[in-house]
KEKE-3310 file (N, C-alpha, C; in steps of 0.2 Angstrom, whole numbers, plus 5000, padded with zeros to 4 digits):
npx = (5128:5145:5152:5168:5179:5191:5207:5224:5237:5247:5263:5271:5284:5290:5296:5299:5297:5302:5303:5317:5330:5342:5343:5350:5349:5337:5331:5325:5319:5311:5304:5295:5279:5278:5288:5287:5287:5282:5275:5273:5277:5275:5281:5276:5279:5271:5265:5270:5260:5251:5245:5235:5238:5231:5236:5236:5245:5254:5252:5252:5257:5250:5245:5245:5237:5236:5222:5216:5207:5196:5196:5182:5170:5159:5145:5143:5134:5140:5142:5150:5160:5158:5161:5171:5167:5167:5172:5166:5177:5195:5202:5211:5216:5209:5217:5218:5216:5217:5206:5199:5184:5171:5155:5137:5126:5114:5101:5095:5080:5063:5053:5038:5028:5015:5004:4993:4975:4967:4956:4942:4933:4916:4900:4882:4864:4853:4837:4826:4813:4799:4791:4774:4757:4747:4734:4732:4730:4722:4722:4709:4697:4691:4678:4672:4660:4660:4668:4676:4689:4688:4676:4675:4683:4697:4705:4718:4724:4740:4756:4769:4786:4798:4811:4828:4845:4862:4875:4892:4903:4915:4924:4931:4946:4958:4963:4969:4986:5000:5018:5033:5049:5066:5078:5095:5106:5116:5133:5147:5164:5172:5183:5189:5192:5196:5195:5210:5216:5206:5200:5204:5196:5194:5185:5168:5161:5157:5145:5149:5147:5139:5138:5130:5137:5140:5151:5163:5168:5180:5177:5183:5200:5209:5214:5221:5218:5221:5221:5219:5225:5220:5230:5234:5230:5233:5228:5237:5241:5249:5258:5259:5268:5260:5262:5275:5278:5279:5286:5274:5266:5271:5263:5254:5256:5250:5260:5272:5273:5260:5252:5243:5238:5224:5220:5222:5212:5201:5201:5200:5187:5179:5181:5176:5162:5159:5158:5169:5183:5193:5199:5202:5197:5209:5219:5231:5240:5239:5241:5227:5220:5228:5225:5211:5210:5217:5209:5198:5203:5206:5193:5188:5196:5207:5224:5235:5242:5247:5243:5237:5233:5223:5215:5211:5204:5193:5187:5183:5190:5199:5215)
npy = (4917:4922:4934:4936:4950:4957:4954:4959:4948:4945:4945:4933:4929:4913:4901:4884:4869:4853:4836:4834:4843:4854:4863:4874:4879:4886:4902:4907:4910:4900:4883:4872:4866:4852:4837:4827:4814:4817:4828:4846:4862:4880:4896:4912:4928:4942:4955:4972:4985:4998:5015:5027:5044:5060:5077:5095:5105:5119:5129:5141:5156:5168:5184:5202:5216:5232:5243:5256:5270:5281:5299:5309:5320:5335:5345:5362:5376:5393:5410:5423:5437:5448:5461:5473:5483:5501:5519:5536:5543:5545:5530:5516:5504:5488:5472:5460:5443:5431:5418:5402:5395:5383:5387:5386:5391:5390:5383:5366:5361:5359:5355:5357:5350:5352:5342:5342:5339:5326:5324:5316:5314:5312:5306:5310:5308:5320:5326:5333:5336:5328:5313:5312:5313:5316:5323:5318:5322:5313:5306:5306:5293:5277:5275:5287:5295:5305:5314:5325:5328:5336:5335:5325:5324:5317:5312:5305:5300:5300:5294:5305:5303:5305:5318:5319:5326:5325:5327:5332:5330:5333:5322:5319:5311:5308:5315:5331:5332:5332:5332:5328:5334:5334:5347:5347:5355:5369:5373:5383:5388:5400:5414:5424:5438:5439:5445:5447:5455:5465:5482:5497:5509:5527:5536:5536:5521:5510:5498:5481:5470:5454:5437:5421:5405:5388:5376:5363:5353:5346:5331:5319:5315:5306:5289:5274:5257:5241:5225:5208:5193:5177:5162:5148:5131:5114:5097:5083:5066:5053:5038:5030:5021:5010:4998:4987:4972:4956:4940:4927:4914:4897:4887:4873:4865:4859:4846:4846:4834:4830:4839:4838:4840:4836:4839:4853:4856:4853:4863:4874:4871:4872:4885:4892:4888:4895:4908:4914:4919:4908:4907:4897:4879:4871:4864:4870:4880:4895:4913:4919:4909:4909:4922:4921:4911:4918:4929:4922:4916:4928:4933:4923:4923:4915:4907:4915:4915:4903:4886:4880:4868:4871:4879:4870:4861:4870:4872:4859:4849:4835:4830)
npz = (5060:5060:5050:5044:5044:5034:5039:5040:5038:5053:5057:5066:5077:5080:5091:5089:5098:5101:5109:5109:5113:5118:5133:5133:5120:5119:5119:5131:5148:5152:5150:5138:5145:5146:5145:5133:5121:5104:5105:5101:5104:5104:5105:5103:5096:5097:5086:5085:5092:5085:5085:5076:5077:5076:5074:5076:5065:5062:5048:5042:5049:5060:5055:5052:5044:5037:5036:5026:5032:5025:5025:5033:5029:5031:5025:5028:5032:5031:5037:5029:5028:5015:5012:5019:5033:5034:5036:5037:5037:5038:5033:5037:5026:5024:5025:5013:5007:4994:4990:4985:4982:4981:4977:4979:4966:4962:4970:4973:4965:4963:4948:4941:4929:4918:4911:4898:4897:4888:4874:4866:4851:4850:4843:4844:4844:4843:4848:4838:4834:4842:4840:4832:4830:4815:4804:4788:4771:4758:4742:4730:4734:4730:4734:4732:4723:4714:4701:4704:4713:4725:4729:4738:4752:4759:4773:4783:4799:4803:4809:4812:4811:4824:4823:4821:4824:4820:4831:4836:4850:4862:4873:4889:4888:4895:4910:4915:4921:4932:4932:4941:4942:4947:4948:4948:4960:4956:4955:4957:4954:4963:4965:4977:4986:5003:5020:5028:5037:5046:5041:5049:5057:5059:5063:5061:5059:5046:5042:5039:5025:5023:5017:5014:5013:5007:5014:5015:5028:5038:5047:5053:5051:5039:5042:5048:5051:5060:5055:5061:5054:5056:5061:5051:5052:5049:5048:5053:5052:5061:5064:5080:5091:5102:5110:5113:5104:5111:5117:5120:5130:5131:5119:5114:5099:5083:5077:5063:5057:5058:5052:5039:5022:5022:5035:5035:5026:5033:5042:5034:5029:5040:5044:5033:5034:5046:5041:5039:5028:5021:5008:4994:4996:4998:5005:5008:5018:5016:5014:5015:5022:5034:5038:5040:5050:5060:5063:5068:5079:5087:5088:5097:5108:5108:5108:5097:5080:5076:5071:5084:5097:5105:5098:5088:5096:5100:5087:5085:5079:5076:5082)
capx = (5135:5149:5156:5174:5181:5198:5212:5230:5241:5252:5269:5273:5290:5288:5301:5296:5300:5300:5306:5324:5333:5347:5340:5354:5347:5331:5333:5320:5320:5306:5304:5288:5277:5279:5293:5284:5288:5277:5272:5276:5275:5277:5281:5276:5280:5265:5267:5270:5253:5252:5238:5235:5237:5230:5237:5236:5251:5254:5253:5253:5257:5245:5248:5241:5237:5233:5217:5215:5200:5196:5193:5175:5168:5152:5144:5140:5133:5143:5141:5156:5160:5160:5164:5173:5164:5172:5170:5166:5183:5201:5202:5216:5212:5209:5222:5215:5220:5213:5204:5195:5179:5165:5148:5131:5123:5107:5099:5091:5073:5058:5050:5031:5026:5008:5002:4986:4970:4966:4949:4940:4927:4910:4894:4876:4858:4849:4830:4824:4805:4796:4786:4768:4751:4743:4730:4736:4725:4723:4720:4702:4696:4686:4672:4670:4657:4661:4674:4679:4692:4687:4669:4676:4689:4699:4711:4720:4728:4746:4761:4775:4791:4803:4817:4835:4851:4868:4880:4898:4905:4921:4923:4938:4949:4963:4962:4976:4990:5007:5024:5038:5056:5071:5083:5100:5109:5122:5139:5153:5170:5174:5189:5187:5197:5193:5199:5215:5216:5201:5202:5203:5192:5196:5179:5162:5161:5152:5143:5151:5142:5140:5134:5130:5140:5141:5158:5165:5172:5183:5175:5188:5205:5211:5217:5222:5216:5225:5216:5223:5223:5222:5235:5231:5232:5231:5228:5242:5241:5255:5258:5262:5269:5257:5265:5280:5277:5284:5284:5269:5268:5272:5257:5255:5253:5250:5267:5273:5271:5253:5249:5243:5233:5217:5219:5221:5206:5196:5201:5197:5180:5176:5181:5171:5156:5157:5157:5176:5185:5200:5201:5200:5198:5214:5224:5237:5240:5241:5239:5220:5219:5231:5221:5204:5211:5219:5203:5194:5207:5204:5186:5186:5201:5212:5231:5235:5248:5249:5238:5238:5228:5217:5211:5208:5199:5188:5184:5180:5194:5203:5222)
capy = (4915:4928:4936:4939:4955:4956:4956:4958:4943:4948:4941:4931:4925:4907:4896:4878:4865:4846:4834:4833:4849:4856:4869:4880:4881:4890:4909:4910:4907:4894:4878:4870:4863:4844:4834:4821:4813:4818:4834:4851:4869:4886:4903:4917:4935:4946:4961:4979:4988:5005:5019:5033:5050:5066:5083:5101:5108:5126:5129:5148:5160:5173:5190:5208:5220:5239:5245:5263:5273:5288:5305:5311:5328:5337:5351:5366:5383:5398:5417:5426:5444:5450:5468:5476:5490:5507:5525:5542:5547:5542:5523:5511:5499:5481:5468:5454:5437:5428:5411:5399:5391:5381:5389:5385:5397:5388:5377:5360:5363:5354:5358:5354:5350:5351:5338:5344:5334:5324:5323:5312:5317:5307:5308:5308:5310:5325:5326:5340:5336:5322:5309:5315:5311:5322:5321:5318:5322:5308:5307:5303:5286:5273:5276:5294:5294:5311:5315:5330:5326:5340:5333:5320:5326:5311:5313:5300:5302:5296:5296:5308:5301:5310:5320:5320:5328:5322:5333:5330:5333:5331:5318:5319:5304:5308:5321:5334:5330:5336:5327:5332:5332:5338:5350:5347:5362:5371:5376:5386:5389:5407:5416:5430:5441:5439:5449:5444:5460:5470:5489:5501:5516:5532:5539:5533:5515:5508:5491:5477:5466:5447:5432:5414:5400:5381:5374:5356:5354:5339:5328:5315:5314:5299:5285:5267:5252:5235:5219:5202:5187:5171:5157:5142:5125:5108:5090:5078:5060:5049:5031:5030:5014:5009:4993:4983:4965:4952:4933:4925:4908:4891:4884:4866:4866:4853:4845:4847:4828:4829:4844:4836:4844:4835:4843:4860:4857:4853:4869:4879:4870:4875:4893:4894:4887:4900:4914:4917:4918:4906:4906:4890:4874:4867:4860:4874:4885:4901:4919:4919:4904:4911:4928:4919:4908:4923:4932:4917:4916:4934:4933:4918:4924:4909:4909:4917:4915:4896:4881:4877:4863:4874:4882:4865:4859:4875:4870:4852:4846:4830:4831)
capz = (5057:5060:5044:5045:5041:5032:5044:5037:5042:5057:5057:5073:5077:5084:5092:5090:5102:5102:5115:5108:5113:5123:5136:5131:5113:5119:5122:5136:5155:5154:5145:5138:5151:5147:5141:5131:5114:5099:5107:5099:5107:5100:5109:5097:5097:5094:5082:5088:5091:5084:5084:5072:5080:5072:5077:5072:5063:5060:5041:5041:5055:5060:5052:5052:5038:5038:5031:5026:5033:5022:5029:5033:5029:5031:5022:5033:5030:5035:5035:5028:5026:5008:5011:5025:5034:5033:5039:5032:5038:5036:5034:5036:5022:5026:5021:5010:5003:4988:4991:4980:4985:4977:4980:4976:4963:4961:4974:4970:4965:4960:4943:4940:4922:4917:4905:4897:4896:4881:4873:4860:4848:4849:4840:4847:4841:4847:4846:4835:4835:4844:4835:4834:4825:4811:4798:4781:4766:4753:4735:4729:4735:4725:4737:4731:4716:4710:4697:4706:4720:4730:4732:4743:4755:4763:4777:4788:4805:4803:4814:4810:4816:4827:4819:4825:4820:4823:4833:4839:4856:4865:4879:4892:4888:4900:4914:4915:4927:4933:4933:4945:4941:4951:4944:4953:4962:4952:4959:4953:4958:4963:4968:4980:4992:5010:5024:5032:5043:5045:5041:5056:5056:5064:5066:5060:5056:5041:5044:5034:5022:5024:5013:5017:5008:5010:5014:5017:5034:5040:5053:5055:5046:5036:5047:5047:5057:5059:5055:5062:5050:5061:5059:5047:5054:5045:5052:5051:5055:5061:5068:5086:5094:5108:5114:5109:5104:5115:5116:5124:5133:5127:5117:5111:5092:5079:5074:5056:5054:5058:5048:5033:5018:5024:5041:5033:5022:5038:5045:5029:5028:5046:5044:5028:5037:5051:5038:5037:5021:5020:5001:4991:5000:4994:5009:5008:5024:5013:5018:5016:5027:5040:5041:5043:5057:5065:5065:5072:5086:5090:5090:5102:5113:5108:5106:5090:5076:5074:5071:5090:5098:5108:5092:5084:5100:5099:5081:5085:5074:5080:5080)
cpx = (5139:5153:5162:5176:5189:5203:5219:5234:5246:5257:5271:5280:5290:5295:5297:5300:5298:5304:5314:5327:5338:5344:5344:5352:5340:5332:5328:5322:5316:5306:5296:5286:5277:5285:5291:5285:5281:5273:5276:5273:5278:5276:5282:5276:5275:5268:5266:5263:5254:5245:5240:5233:5236:5231:5237:5243:5250:5256:5255:5252:5252:5249:5243:5242:5234:5228:5216:5208:5200:5194:5186:5174:5161:5151:5140:5139:5136:5142:5148:5155:5162:5163:5165:5169:5170:5169:5169:5172:5189:5200:5208:5214:5214:5215:5218:5219:5215:5212:5199:5191:5174:5159:5142:5128:5116:5105:5095:5084:5069:5054:5043:5030:5019:5007:4994:4981:4969:4959:4948:4934:4922:4904:4888:4870:4854:4842:4828:4816:4803:4791:4779:4763:4748:4739:4733:4730:4727:4720:4712:4701:4691:4679:4669:4667:4659:4668:4679:4683:4690:4680:4670:4683:4691:4705:4712:4725:4734:4751:4767:4781:4795:4809:4823:4840:4857:4873:4886:4900:4911:4920:4931:4940:4954:4963:4969:4979:4997:5012:5029:5045:5061:5077:5089:5103:5115:5127:5144:5159:5172:5180:5188:5192:5193:5198:5204:5216:5211:5204:5201:5201:5194:5190:5173:5162:5155:5151:5146:5146:5144:5136:5135:5132:5140:5148:5158:5169:5174:5180:5180:5193:5206:5215:5218:5220:5220:5220:5221:5220:5225:5227:5231:5234:5230:5232:5233:5242:5247:5254:5262:5262:5265:5260:5269:5278:5282:5281:5279:5271:5268:5265:5258:5252:5253:5257:5267:5271:5264:5249:5248:5238:5226:5216:5218:5214:5200:5195:5198:5189:5176:5176:5176:5164:5154:5157:5164:5178:5192:5203:5199:5201:5203:5220:5230:5236:5243:5239:5232:5218:5221:5227:5214:5205:5213:5213:5198:5197:5205:5197:5184:5191:5205:5219:5231:5242:5250:5242:5239:5232:5222:5212:5207:5203:5192:5184:5181:5184:5199:5210:5226)
cpy = (4922:4929:4939:4944:4954:4959:4954:4953:4946:4943:4939:4927:4919:4903:4889:4873:4858:4843:4833:4840:4850:4862:4875:4883:4886:4897:4912:4907:4902:4889:4876:4866:4855:4842:4827:4820:4814:4824:4840:4858:4874:4892:4908:4924:4939:4953:4967:4982:4996:5008:5025:5039:5056:5072:5089:5104:5115:5126:5136:5152:5165:5180:5196:5212:5227:5240:5253:5266:5280:5293:5306:5318:5329:5344:5356:5373:5388:5405:5420:5433:5445:5457:5471:5483:5496:5513:5530:5546:5543:5534:5520:5505:5492:5477:5461:5449:5434:5420:5409:5394:5389:5383:5387:5391:5396:5382:5371:5362:5358:5358:5354:5355:5348:5347:5339:5338:5332:5322:5319:5315:5311:5310:5306:5311:5315:5326:5333:5341:5329:5319:5312:5312:5317:5319:5323:5318:5317:5309:5304:5296:5283:5274:5283:5293:5300:5311:5320:5328:5330:5339:5328:5320:5320:5313:5306:5302:5297:5299:5299:5307:5307:5312:5321:5323:5325:5328:5329:5334:5330:5328:5318:5312:5303:5315:5324:5332:5334:5330:5332:5330:5337:5340:5351:5354:5363:5375:5379:5388:5397:5408:5423:5432:5441:5443:5445:5448:5465:5478:5492:5508:5521:5535:5535:5527:5514:5500:5487:5473:5458:5443:5425:5409:5393:5379:5367:5357:5346:5337:5324:5314:5307:5296:5278:5262:5245:5229:5213:5196:5181:5166:5152:5136:5119:5102:5086:5072:5056:5043:5032:5023:5014:5004:4989:4976:4961:4945:4931:4918:4902:4888:4878:4867:4859:4852:4845:4840:4826:4834:4843:4841:4843:4839:4850:4861:4857:4860:4874:4878:4873:4882:4896:4894:4892:4907:4918:4916:4915:4905:4899:4885:4869:4864:4864:4880:4892:4907:4920:4915:4906:4917:4926:4916:4913:4927:4928:4917:4922:4935:4929:4918:4918:4911:4910:4916:4908:4892:4877:4872:4866:4877:4876:4862:4863:4874:4863:4848:4841:4832:4825)
cpz = (5057:5054:5046:5041:5039:5037:5041:5042:5046:5058:5064:5072:5082:5085:5093:5094:5102:5108:5114:5108:5119:5126:5134:5124:5113:5123:5127:5143:5157:5148:5144:5144:5152:5143:5139:5123:5110:5101:5104:5102:5103:5105:5104:5100:5094:5091:5087:5087:5090:5084:5080:5076:5076:5076:5073:5071:5060:5052:5039:5047:5054:5058:5053:5045:5040:5033:5032:5027:5030:5027:5028:5033:5029:5028:5027:5030:5034:5032:5035:5026:5019:5007:5018:5026:5034:5037:5034:5033:5035:5038:5033:5032:5025:5022:5019:5007:4999:4990:4986:4983:4980:4981:4976:4973:4962:4965:4970:4970:4961:4954:4942:4933:4921:4911:4904:4896:4889:4880:4867:4858:4847:4846:4844:4843:4845:4844:4844:4836:4837:4839:4837:4828:4821:4806:4792:4776:4761:4747:4735:4730:4730:4728:4736:4724:4711:4707:4700:4713:4726:4733:4737:4746:4760:4767:4781:4793:4805:4808:4810:4814:4819:4823:4824:4821:4824:4825:4836:4845:4858:4872:4882:4892:4894:4903:4914:4921:4927:4934:4937:4944:4945:4947:4950:4954:4957:4957:4954:4957:4958:4967:4971:4985:4998:5014:5028:5038:5042:5045:5048:5054:5061:5067:5066:5056:5051:5042:5038:5031:5022:5019:5016:5011:5012:5009:5017:5023:5036:5047:5056:5050:5044:5041:5045:5053:5055:5060:5056:5058:5054:5057:5056:5050:5049:5050:5049:5055:5055:5065:5074:5089:5101:5113:5110:5109:5108:5114:5122:5128:5128:5125:5113:5104:5089:5075:5067:5053:5054:5054:5041:5029:5020:5030:5039:5030:5027:5041:5041:5028:5034:5046:5039:5030:5042:5048:5037:5030:5021:5013:4999:4996:4997:4998:5010:5013:5021:5017:5019:5022:5034:5043:5043:5049:5062:5068:5069:5079:5090:5092:5096:5108:5114:5107:5099:5087:5074:5074:5078:5092:5101:5103:5089:5089:5100:5093:5081:5080:5078:5078:5083)
residu = (MET:LYS:LYS:ALA:SER:PHE:VAL:PRO:PHE:VAL:LEU:PHE:PHE:CYS:VAL:LEU:SER:VAL:ASN:THR:PHE:ALA:GLN:ASN:ASP:ILE:PRO:PHE:GLY:ASP:LEU:PRO:PRO:THR:ASN:GLU:PHE:GLY:LYS:CYS:TYR:ALA:LYS:CYS:LYS:ALA:ALA:ASP:ILE:TYR:GLU:THR:VAL:THR:LYS:GLN:VAL:LEU:GLU:LYS:GLU:ALA:SER:THR:LYS:LEU:ILE:LYS:VAL:PRO:ALA:GLN:TYR:GLU:THR:VAL:THR:GLU:THR:ILE:MET:THR:LYS:GLU:GLY:GLY:THR:ASN:TYR:LYS:VAL:ILE:PRO:ALA:VAL:TYR:GLU:THR:VAL:THR:GLU:THR:VAL:MET:VAL:ALA:PRO:GLU:ARG:THR:VAL:LEU:LYS:THR:ILE:PRO:ALA:ARG:TYR:SER:THR:GLU:SER:ARG:GLN:VAL:LEU:VAL:SER:GLU:ALA:ARG:GLY:GLN:TRP:VAL:LYS:LYS:ARG:LYS:GLY:PRO:ASN:CYS:PHE:SER:GLU:ASN:PRO:ASP:ASP:CYS:PHE:ILE:VAL:CYS:TYR:GLU:GLU:VAL:PRO:ALA:LYS:TYR:ARG:THR:GLU:LYS:TYR:LYS:VAL:LEU:ALA:THR:ALA:ALA:SER:THR:SER:GLU:SER:THR:VAL:PRO:ALA:LYS:TYR:LYS:THR:ILE:THR:GLN:ARG:VAL:VAL:LYS:GLU:PRO:ALA:ARG:VAL:VAL:GLU:ILE:PRO:VAL:GLU:PRO:LYS:TYR:THR:THR:VAL:SER:VAL:LYS:ARG:LEU:ILE:SER:PRO:GLU:SER:THR:THR:GLN:GLU:THR:ILE:PRO:ALA:VAL:TYR:LYS:SER:VAL:SER:GLU:ARG:LYS:LEU:VAL:SER:LYS:GLY:ASP:TYR:GLY:VAL:TRP:THR:GLU:ILE:LEU:CYS:ALA:SER:LYS:GLN:SER:ASP:SER:LYS:VAL:ARG:GLU:VAL:GLN:THR:PHE:LEU:SER:GLY:LYS:GLY:TYR:ASN:PRO:GLY:PRO:ILE:ASP:GLY:ILE:LEU:GLY:ILE:GLN:THR:GLN:ASN:ALA:MET:LEU:GLN:TYR:GLN:ARG:ASP:ASN:SER:LEU:PRO:GLU:GLY:ASN:MET:ASN:LEU:GLU:THR:LEU:ARG:HIS:MET:GLY:ILE:SER:TYR)
# end
C-alpha cells in the first residue's frame, strides 16, 4: 500500500462547461470534445513550477594586511685595536672617537660542586677468644672419704665459651658525588676611545695593541610582508520560475448535480484504503481530501486538479 506524503493543494483555474453555452463565452480556441446533455468538462490551468537555486554571494571582499618582520642579528667576535702603535721619535697623535659597547667580562662557565660521602655507624661483635675446653677444679665431692679437701682432687673438663667485644665502625651510606651548575656570562658596558685616524710616525714604528670583543651584527634589516585575506562568500537560496502554468485539455468531470456527499465519501474511503490521508470520512471535498486526490492523480499520471471521470474510473468508483 502506497503511503501518501503531504502535498500542498495546488490551485487550478478551471473553466467548467455544460451543453448549454455560447461559443463566444469560452476563452479558448477549442471546445469540449462532445456536445451531449448531462456531461461536464473542465479545462484546468496548472500552477507555475518553481525551483530553488542556491548561489554564492560575496559577503566580504578580499583584503591584505602588512606583517612586520623584525630585524635579525648575530653575535660575532672581532679583534679591535686598543692602543695605537707609535714610534720612538716624533709622532703625530692619532685622532680618537668615543664609542660605547657591551663586552663580556666573564664567559659562561661550569661550576662543579662536590657533595661529600655520608656514613652511618654500625656495631659488630669481634671475637676476642674462641671457645675452648679446660679442666676446672671442683670442691670436695661426696665420694671423697677424707675430711681434707686436698686429699681428693677433683677436676672436670668444661667448655669455656668464646669471648667477644662490641666495636663500632662506619659504613658508606651515600658515595661522594658532584653536581654541575652553569654560571652565566657577565657583561658590562664600556666606553672607550677608538682610533678614528691612526697616528702617523716619522721614524721607528711601535706595534699597536689589540683585544678581542664580541659584537652584534645586523644580518637582515626590519621589513614587512603582505598577507592576503581571501574573500568571504555566503550561500543564498532563491526561487526561480521553471515553467509558467498553462491550461491543459478538456477533461470530463463529475457534474455538480452528481457530486453527492456519498460520492465524496467513496473517494475518501478509497484514498484512505490506499494509504493516502484524505482527512475525516465526512463527504466534504475539503483541503485534505483535495491534496490526497491530487497526490493519487500524480502518482498514477491522471488528469489533475478536479474530480474527473478518468480518476473515478481508475479508482473503480461508479459515476
